[in-house]
KEGUFI-710817 format. One record per residue (C-alpha): x, y, z; residue number from 1. Coordinates in steps of 0.02 Angstrom, whole numbers, padded with zeros to 5 digits. Example, Ala and Ser with C-alpha at 12.3 -4.5 7.8 and 13.67 -1.06 7.14 Angstrom:
# KEGUFI-710817
PT|u|v|w|i
PT|00615|-00225|00390|1
PT|00684|-00053|00357|2
END
This chain:
# KEGUFI-710817
PT|u|v|w|i
PT|00001|00022|00019|1
PT|00083|00171|-00057|2
PT|00075|00312|00016|3
PT|-00038|00394|-00104|4
PT|-00181|00234|-00075|5
PT|-00179|00261|00115|6
PT|-00262|00440|00073|7
PT|-00403|00340|-00036|8
PT|-00537|00328|00101|9
PT|-00696|00323|00037|10
PT|-00766|00188|-00090|11
PT|-00879|00231|-00274|12
PT|-00954|00152|-00399|13
PT|-00911|00161|-00580|14
PT|-00997|00121|-00740|15
PT|-00861|00104|-00889|16
PT|-00954|00134|-01084|17
PT|-00962|-00058|-01149|18
PT|-01027|-00001|-01321|19
PT|-01128|00125|-01419|20
PT|-01258|00089|-01533|21
PT|-01273|00145|-01709|22
PT|-01377|00309|-01637|23
PT|-01256|00334|-01519|24
PT|-01329|00313|-01379|25
PT|-01210|00233|-01247|26
PT|-01230|00058|-01162|27
PT|-01142|00044|-00983|28
PT|-01062|-00120|-00915|29
PT|-01078|-00197|-00726|30
PT|-01012|-00076|-00591|31
PT|-00874|-00076|-00531|32
PT|-00784|-00039|-00356|33
PT|-00662|00091|-00344|34
PT|-00575|00204|-00178|35
PT|-00558|00381|-00206|36
PT|-00525|00555|-00111|37
PT|-00675|00659|-00185|38
PT|-00686|00839|-00165|39
PT|-00850|00935|-00192|40
PT|-00744|01108|-00272|41
PT|-00772|01170|-00443|42
PT|-00613|01217|-00551|43
PT|-00633|01268|-00716|44
PT|-00551|01130|-00854|45
PT|-00533|01119|-01027|46
PT|-00634|00958|-01070|47
PT|-00578|00860|-01244|48
PT|-00683|00954|-01347|49
PT|-00567|01105|-01322|50
PT|-00735|01206|-01223|51
PT|-00693|01267|-01060|52
PT|-00791|01179|-00913|53
PT|-00847|01194|-00720|54
PT|-00797|01043|-00630|55
PT|-00927|00986|-00490|56
PT|-00818|00879|-00409|57
PT|-00632|00824|-00445|58
PT|-00590|00639|-00368|59
PT|-00427|00575|-00349|60
PT|-00444|00380|-00384|61
PT|-00313|00230|-00343|62
PT|-00387|00157|-00538|63
PT|-00382|00212|-00713|64
PT|-00590|00268|-00738|65
PT|-00632|00301|-00914|66
PT|-00699|00462|-00987|67
PT|-00878|00434|-01017|68
PT|-00923|00347|-00854|69
PT|-01042|00368|-00721|70
PT|-00977|00370|-00549|71
PT|-01048|00370|-00409|72
PT|-01013|00426|-00211|73
PT|-01049|00242|-00123|74
PT|-01094|00115|-00154|75
PT|-01242|00061|-00286|76
PT|-01264|-00120|-00354|77
PT|-01368|-00043|-00479|78
PT|-01306|-00125|-00668|79
PT|-01382|00062|-00732|80
PT|-01299|00247|-00705|81
PT|-01450|00322|-00756|82
PT|-01546|00226|-00613|83
PT|-01430|00310|-00480|84
PT|-01481|00498|-00463|85
PT|-01286|00553|-00406|86
PT|-01215|00461|-00521|87
PT|-01116|00587|-00636|88
PT|-01034|00582|-00792|89
PT|-00832|00570|-00800|90
PT|-00788|00726|-00912|91
PT|-00602|00713|-00892|92
PT|-00460|00612|-00841|93
PT|-00287|00662|-00805|94
PT|-00152|00532|-00772|95
PT|00012|00614|-00640|96
PT|00150|00493|-00638|97
PT|00261|00535|-00497|98
PT|00421|00597|-00507|99
PT|00489|00436|-00453|100
PT|00378|00355|-00580|101
PT|00339|00221|-00471|102
PT|00148|00281|-00436|103
PT|00020|00360|-00559|104
PT|-00128|00476|-00468|105
PT|-00299|00487|-00561|106
PT|-00384|00636|-00538|107
PT|-00556|00628|-00644|108
PT|-00683|00807|-00647|109
PT|-00885|00767|-00627|110
END
């Protein structure tokens, strides 16, 4: 256990995109669990389409959570993120390696 993972005290549930239909609708895979540090903080960032957006929260995670996934603060057994009203879309993921290169920090913007 590293210094980073010891700081991640909360549980979260994420639903990655499994497929995209011919009409552009997303189908989500089964939920996965992730340890996080959740900060309710608004920060300006540049989304993948180049637009400036404000985050609802910034989350540090113990693993890579893909963009366009849904993330819920807490544990959920629901198979659809649309059934969980508090689940938010992951708009951006930053992968930050440490100076020694032995660890990658994952910062998610909702």
